N, C-alpha and C positions, 0 to 999 in steps of 0.2 A: 592452411595458415596455422602456425604454432600458437596454442592457447597461451595468453599472457598469464604468468604465474601470479598468484595472490601474494600479498605481503604479510609478514608477521613481525610485530614490533616487540623487541626485547626491552625490558624495563628494569631488570634486576630482581624482579619477583620470580618465584619458582615457576618452572615450566610444567606442563601436563603431558601425559603420555600421547594424547592426540597431537599436541604441538611437536613433540619429538618425532612422532611417526611422520608427520608432514615435512619437517625439516630434513629428517634422515633420508626421505625419499626424493629430496630435491624438488618437492612440489610447491614450496613457498620460498620467498626471498626474505631473509631476516634483515631487519634494520634496527638501529639503536635509537631509543627514545631521546627526546631533547632533555628531559629531566635526568635520565641516566648519564648522558654525556656531560651534563653540567656537574654532576657529582664526580665524574672522572677528572674534569678540569680542576676542581677544587682539591681533590686528592693529589693531583700532579703538582699543584702549586706548593702543597705541604712538603712533598718529597724533594722538590728542587730547592726550596728554602732550607731544608735540613742539610742537604748536600753543600749548599753555599755557605752554611754556618761552620763548616769544617767537621761536623760530626760524622763518623764513619757510618755508612748504611750497608748492612749485610747484602751481598749480592749485587749492589749497585756501585759502590766504591771499594768494596773488599771482595776477596775470594769467597768461595762457598765450601761447606763441609769442613774437612781437615785444614783447608786453606783460609779459613774465616778471618784469621789475624793478619793476612797479607793485604795491605792497602795499595790501591793503584793510583798513580798520578793522573791528573786530567788528560795528559798526553797519551796515556795507556788505555783509557776507557773504551775507545772505539774498538781497539783490537781485543780487549778483554770481553766485551759484550758479544762481539761476533764469534769469538772462540768459544765462549761459554755455551751458547746455544748449539753450536755445531759439535762440540765435544759430547753432548748428550744425545746425539743421534747414534745410539748403540743398540737399539732394539733388534731382535732377531726373530726368525720363525715366520709362520704364515701371517698374512696381514689381516687386520680387522676389516669388516665390511665398510663400504663407503658411507653407509648410513650411520655407523658408529662414529666415524671420523667427522662427518658433517655435524653431528650432534655434539661431539666434543668441542669443536670450534665454537658452536653456538653457546654452549655452556660456559666456555671460557669468557666469551664476550659478556654473557649475561651476569656472571659473578663479578666481573670487573665494573659493571654498571652500578654495583652497590656503592661505589665510591670508597672502597676499603683497600684498594690495591696500589695505587700510585703510578701505574703505567701511563705511558703517553697516549693521548687521543689517537695518534697515528698508528699505534699497535692495534687498537680497536678497528680502525679503518682497514688495516691490512688483513685481519681475520675476515671481516665482512666482504672484502674484495675477493678473497678466495672462494667464499660461498657464492657470491654473485656471479662470478665467472665460471664456477664449477670446476675449479682446479683443486682437486682433493688429494692431499698428501697420502702417500702410502705409509701406513703405521703398522709395523710388525708387532706381534702380540706379546713377545717375551721381553721384558725390560723394566718392570716395576715391582718393588717390594710392597707397595701399598701404603706409603706414607706421603709420597708425592710421585706422580707418574713421570718422573724425569726422563726415563728412557723411552717413554711413549710420547709424551708431549714434546720431547726434544725433536722427534722426527717431524712434527708439524712445524715447530719453531725453525728448524733448519731449512725447511722448504720456504718459509717466509723470507729467508735470506738468499734464496736462489740455489740451494744445493739439496741433495737427496732426490727422492722420486715422487712423482705425482701421477694421478690419473686425470686425463683431460679428454672429454668426449669419447670415453670408453677405452682410451689407449693409455697404457702405462709407459711413462717416459721420464727422462731426467727433468728435474724441476725447472732448470734453465730453459729447456725446450718448451715445457708447458707454459711458462711465463711468456715466452716469445709468441707462441701460438695464440694465447689469450690476450695478448697486447697489454700486459701489466708489467710492473717493475718490482724487483725485490725491495724489501723494507730495510732501513737502517735501524739497527737495534740501539736505542738510547739507554742511558743508565736506568735500571729497574726493568726495562722491557724484556731483557733476556730471561731473567729469573721469573718474571711474570708469565713467560711462555713455557716454563718448565715445571715450576714447583707447585703444581695443582693436580688434582685427581680427576680432571675433566674426562679423560678417555675412560677411566674406570667407571665413572658415574654414567657415562653414555652407554658403555657395554653392559653395566648392571641393569640399566633401564631396558635395553633391548632384550637381554636374556630373561629378565623377570617377566616382561610382556609375553615373550615366547613360551615361558613356563606356564603362565596363566592360561594361554591358549591350549597348551598340551593337557593341562589339568581339566580344562573344559571338555575336551574330547574324551579323556579317560573317564570322567564322570558319566558321560553319555554311554560309553561302552559298558561301564559297570551297571548302569540301569538296564541295558540290553541283556547282560549276562544274568542279572537277577530275575528278569522275566523268563528267560530260557530255563532257569533252575526252579521256577515256581516259588520264588521267595515271597514271604508275607510282606505286604506293604505297611502293616501296622506300625513298625518302628519309624517309618518316614512320617506318618501322621503324628505319632507320639512325640517325635523330636521337635516338632513345631511348637509344642507346649512345654516340654521339659528341657530342651536343649538351649545352647547359647543362641545369640541372634544370628550368627553365621550358620550354625547347624540348622536352625529353623529355616533359613533362606535356602539351604541345600535340600532340606526335607520338602519344602514347598515345590521346588523345581522337580524333584524326583516324583512327587505325587502328580504334578501337572503333566509331566512328560509321559508317565506310565498310564495316565487316564486315557491317552489317545489310542490305545490298542486293547483288545480283549485280553486282559491280564490273566495268565493261567492260574487256576485255582491252587492256592498254596497247600502243600501236603504236610508241612511241618509247622507246628505252632512255635517251637523253639528252634529258630533257624541258626545255622552256623554264625559265629560272631562276625566273620568277614562279610556276611550278607546283612546282618542286623545293624552293623555299625557304619554302613556306607555314609550316612548323613553326618555322623560324628567325625569320621576320618576326613572327608572332604570339607566339612565345616572348619576343622582345625587348619587344614592346608590353605584354604582361601583366606582365613583370618590372618595367617602369617604372610601370605603373598600381598594382601592389601596393606598390612602394616609396613612391610618392607618397601612396597611401592611408594607409600606416602613419604617414607624416610629418604628414599632416593630422590624423589621430586624436590623435597625440601633442600637437598644438597645442591640442586641446580640454581638456587637463588641465594647462596651465601658464599662469602670468600673463604677459601681454605688456603690462602697464600701465607707466606712468611717472607718478610715482615708484612704488617698491615698498617693502614692509616686509621687511627682511632682518636677522636677528640683533638684533632689538629696535630697529632704527633705520629711519628714513625715508631712502631712498637714491634717487638718480637711477638709472634703469634703462638697461641696454644691451641689453635683450631685446625691444624693441618692433617690430623690423623683421622681417616675415615672409619673409625672403629664401630660407630653406631650402625652404619650401613653394612659393614662386614659381618657383624654378629647376627644381624637379622637375616642376611643371606645365608649364613651358616645354619641358622634355624630352618630356613627354606630348604636347604640341602637335606636336612633330616626329614622334613615334611615330605620331600619327594620319595624318600625311602619308605615312608609309611604308605603313601599312595601306591607305590610299586608293589609292596607286599600285599595290599588289599587286592589289587588286580591279579597278581600271581595266584593268590588263593582262589579267586574265581575260576581261573584257568584249570587249577587242580580239581575243583569241584565239578566242573563241566566234564572233565575226562575220566573221573574215577567211577562213574556208573552207579552212584548211590542216590541220585535225585531224579524223580519223575520217571524212573525206569530207563533212563538213558544208558546206552551200551558203553562198555569200557572203551576208552580212546575214541568214542564217538564213531565207531565202525557200524554202519547199518546192518541190521539183521540179515544173515545169509550171505554176507560179503566176506571175501577172503582178503584181509588187509591189515597192516600194522596200525593204520589210522593216525591219530593225532598225538600219540605218545611222545614221539620225538619233538613235536612242536611244544609240548608242555615242558620238556627239558629246556628248550630254548627260552621259554618264559622264565624258568628258574635261573638260567644263566643271566638274563637281562636284569632280573631283580637283584642278583648278587652283584652285578656291576654297579647298579644304582646305590646299593648298600655300601659297597667298598669305598665310595667317594664321599661318605657322610661324616668322616672324622673331622673335627674342627682343626684349623691350622693357625688361627690368628694369634694364639698365645705362645707360639714357638719363639724361642729366643733368637735374636739376630743383632750383632754388633758390628757396625761399619763406621768409616770416617773417624778413626781414632777413638771410638767409644762415645762420640757425641751423638751419633744417630743410633739409638738403642731401642727404638720402637718401630714396629712394622705390622701392618694389619694383614698383609698378603691378600688384599682384595682382588687383584687380577687372578690369582690362583683359585680363590673361592669361586669367582665368576666362571672360570674355565671348567671347574668341576660341575657347577650348577648347569652350565650349558650342555655338558656331556650327559648329565642325568636327564635333562629335558628331551634330548634327542632319543635317549633310550626309552623314555616313557611313550613316545610316539610309536615305537615299534611294539611295545607291550600293549598299547591300545589296539593296534592292528591284530595282534594275536587274540586278544579277548573278543574282538568283533568277529574274527574268523571262526573261532570255536563256538561262539554264540549262534552264528548263522547256521552252522552245521546242526547244532542241537535243535534250533527252531524248525529246520526242515525235517529232521527225523521225527519230531513231535507233531508236525503239521500246524504249528502256531501261525498266526497272521498278524505280525507286528505292524503298527502304524506310527505316524508322526516321526519323531527323532529316531526311534528304533528302526523304522522302515528306511529312513535315510541311510543309516549305518548298514543295514542289511543289503540295500541296493548297491552300495559301494563295494561290499564284499563280493557279491555275486557278479558284479561287473568285471572283477579281476580273478575270481576263483569259483569254479563250478562245485556243485555238491560232490562231496568226497565219497567215492565208491571203490576206486582202485588206487593203490599206492602210486604216488607221482611226486616229482620234485615240487617243493613249495616255496623255495627261496624267492624267486621272482614275484610270485603272487603276493607273498607277505610284504615285500618292498613296495609293490604297486598300491596295495591297500594302505600301507603306512603313508605313502606320499600323498594320496588323495585325502585321507582323513586329516592329515596334518596341514593341508593347504588352507590358505586364508579364505579361498572361495567356499570351501566346505564349512569352515567355521562361521562364515557370514550367513550361509543358508540356515545353519542350525540356530544361530542367534535370532535370525528373523522369525524362525518358527517357535522357539521356546527361549526367550531371553532371560538373563539374570542381570537386569539393568544396572544395579549398583556395582556389579563386577565387570560386565562387558564394556560399559561406557567408560569406567575409570581407566581400564587398561587399553581402551581403544582397540578392541579385538575385531578381527575380520580384515577384509581387504581395505585398501586406502579409499577406494570408491565408496564402499558401504559405510566406512567410518565418516567420510565427508558428508554422505547423505544424512547421517544421524547427528553429526556435531559440527558441520562445516560453517565457518564464518569467513567472509571475504577478507577482513583484516582483523587479526586477533591481538588484543592487548593483554599481556600477561605480567 
């Protein structure tokens, strides 16, 4: 018998990462709170009263963008509203994950429940119906400049009207076929509903949340492989103890974790009082990185509980909004992109130190004594290539100039592009962690060290997929297998269970859905 899904009540207040994880996985059924729907009804009454007074309302009785001065007659409104949402189904490229689209719809509902939008209650019901029946629109990734996700949200809006594509029970099909299979009907777009389905950044916020959570997980693994590499290199742990007293709160948090995790195995005796900076500064580098990720995460979550529509309903009036540009989230994610480059450089430096033969008598390229082999020199070149990739994506783009719609739309944050770069960096960091772990395991075996705890978990994953290196062999498949397992939510869950960083792990809801629900699960969540 299929387990009955838990419910999650949307109220207009910000969502959490655990909420988004559960909604995105389809593990909970979202509903709208009574108080939130009451605000929707009040805002709708303001909108309809304004229209009845004869005052033009942007995107409801007028065109949009360069056509903002074109007013539509009451007889034209049905055709205009249907055409508006369908005209903005222009996204192209590979689709977002279904989890991003589910969360985008939930965010759109949640921000409408603030009572600032003016959409009809029927539009809220239509979004919730898609989520309840698991008819998930196909949303192609390219189609937003990051001032409003019109080309992204437009693909969801078009599906609401019965056109476009959707995934139903694992099958991608035409929206009309999905509606028939699910036993539901398309929605009629009333005045304001079309623009409310388009002119928000819900897809970008959902994608930003997912990529930031994934980046937090990748950094969690990279921190562990850095600790493993430091042990293999015989680094002094004094800087980790010291940073707990002289560093920032986040640096102290990382220093404490490094101390706790390294206490679990007989730490090799340090041979250098003044260690290379890339070893001494692990606590500071990762402290700065998680500080940024936490700040960006809080800002993303805040965006899930505020209206970024235009126009908005404020103090009983329909007003042009100045709150539709997601620049705050964009700039913090651009800072995160720079942080990823710092983390990648730190890990790359560890790879170089492991292979250059200057620490603890390790052989060059980690070739065991007496063996004829090239060893890990080529792998270190790969690590350098990955670092260069991460670095190449760290240039900010949000301040680039863009003028469209006759010069009236002259601001764009390029948030989707920033997220795409961030996502590519996150994936590169997973491979870099695999290389750092592979090199560290080779050094550990050469030196006869006996790692325990988290380091042992990393070592066991490496040795599961790659034998001790004595004879030159292809390494591509081995690296990819190590990367896949270290980056899995199952491995992250085990690592967290063994050595948690509670303020970080629980905030981002890291690990598998089952483990997160064990830590944070509530049958019905009010947010």
